[in-house]
C-alpha angles and dihedrals in degrees: 000000000000124000091253092051091048093050092049092047092053091055091047091052090049087052092051091051093048094049092048091046090053093047091049090063095062113016097078092048102040095100093049091046096053099036101039113012095046091032094227096133137237093288094060091043090053091048090052091055089048091049090058090058095042093049090053092049091051099049103035097073088057096040094068094054091046091052091050093049102036103023127250098274100063090044091050092050091051090048092050093051090048092049092048091052090047092051094048093048092045090055092059100031114118104170129069093242093051092047093050094048091048092048091051091052093047093045093050092050093048092048095053092047092067101061092035093055091042091053091049089053089052091051092050098046139063128224089264096049100036097089092053091046093054091044089055090049092053092046093052093045092055093042091049093048092048096048092043092050092048094051093041090053090060093048101048124092116183090208092058124062088190091067090058091045086057091053093052090045090054089050090052091049090053090054092048091046087053088054089056091049095046097051087065092057117108109196114216124202106265125214113251137208106266093215093073113108118254117253117237094190134020120243094009114159089182091058092048092051087053090061101093094194092054092047091051090047090052091052089048091047092053091054091045094054094038094052097043121015093031090059103045099089099020125032100015095045091046090049091049093052097041103035104026099032092234114176122229090250090053090049089054089050090052092052090047090051089054092053093043093054091050094048095044100038103036100097096034087054090046091060088052098049101037093084098039131087111273093223091054092048090054090046089053090052089057090055093047091051091048087057089048091055091047089053089049088051090056091049094057105024102032125091100234128121123284089254091055091047091051092047091050092049093050089048089054091060091044091054090049088053091054090053091048091052089054093049098049096072091038116044103038094048089048091055088053094047092051091055118097120234110299095006101093092106092054093049094045091050092048091052091046088052090053089050092052092049090053092047090051096047097037098068092040091056101031099043098066093037094050093047098049115007099053104167096041089049094055094043093048095052094042086057091047088055092051086048088059089059093050093047092048092053090050091048090054090063090059096050127090117237092257094047091052095037107028094179088072087074087079094058104035141037111229112203123214111271094040102281113132134201121196116236133189116240 
């Protein structure tokens, strides 16, 4: 990595931390704010959460093309300004219509930030450093969300709308501060893996759909987000409360355990996965999550004490965190390495769109199952986790050696079209 790339990457990581810190202030308290503090009811609060997902689904198909044509930085700056305006207006909105419009603006801005920042990381990293760069991004995002949520929890007062207005104002300031940081970034041209296919047209969804490896990765990504992230605050939490008798404080402990495992284990896990095939790492995550669902099954369906059930439930979230730490340096860099020259923005946006679809469908399916059909819920998602392993193994057959094992780029030159020539280093 050159000095210019390193300087740009440091600013991008600061930006990731700032955006996550700002989101941490408001995300955990959005439902309470709309339903109780503003007195708009559970229905409106549910619609706000749905609007976030719908806004993301609307803007992401266009975000990729904009990133390809304009570059990631201008798109990111526009998204940050939109998100800041959405946060500010949400903090003072008092009617259902104003809340929904503000939520749409904030949700659209947040959604576009993801592929724009990911593309900037691609531009400022090489094949050898990309896994570590995305691992750092994931680490800072979780740390920022955790710290922001912790501080926000001490600032909010459900009897005072002004305390929530303060939270949203802080979130907006974080986005605007990120604008200031990002305008100083100078994006260098990053080296790329030569095995990636050459693009014949920019911004072509048809061409991307013709990339079998990318299509398989998108299917795999949908199952990953559906079976894990889409269940955290919906199906799995409902299952824990209804089947395992988990208290709200224990649920908070479980979520904290998930974040703690990610923060503590991220770089130890990185050292483990860096020299292993990406497809096999993802396959291993499927097995770990299958164990997590089995442990969750014991928590709710076993006949142990309440203490044992609680410990098992917290362990479930911790195991999910271990899998997440393994995925962060694996999946996002793979999306980038599958993208042809100049198409990283399109591919990152497409994968972000798949993620949003999974996060929209996951709670809708998992919530009712987890709350009422306890055994079928556990069995279904245990099978989904095993499906991750199967899909990862199949994906590995579509990848070139360098795409699956990026460290090989140091010891061989891979020509376009798939032919490779060994080279001494």
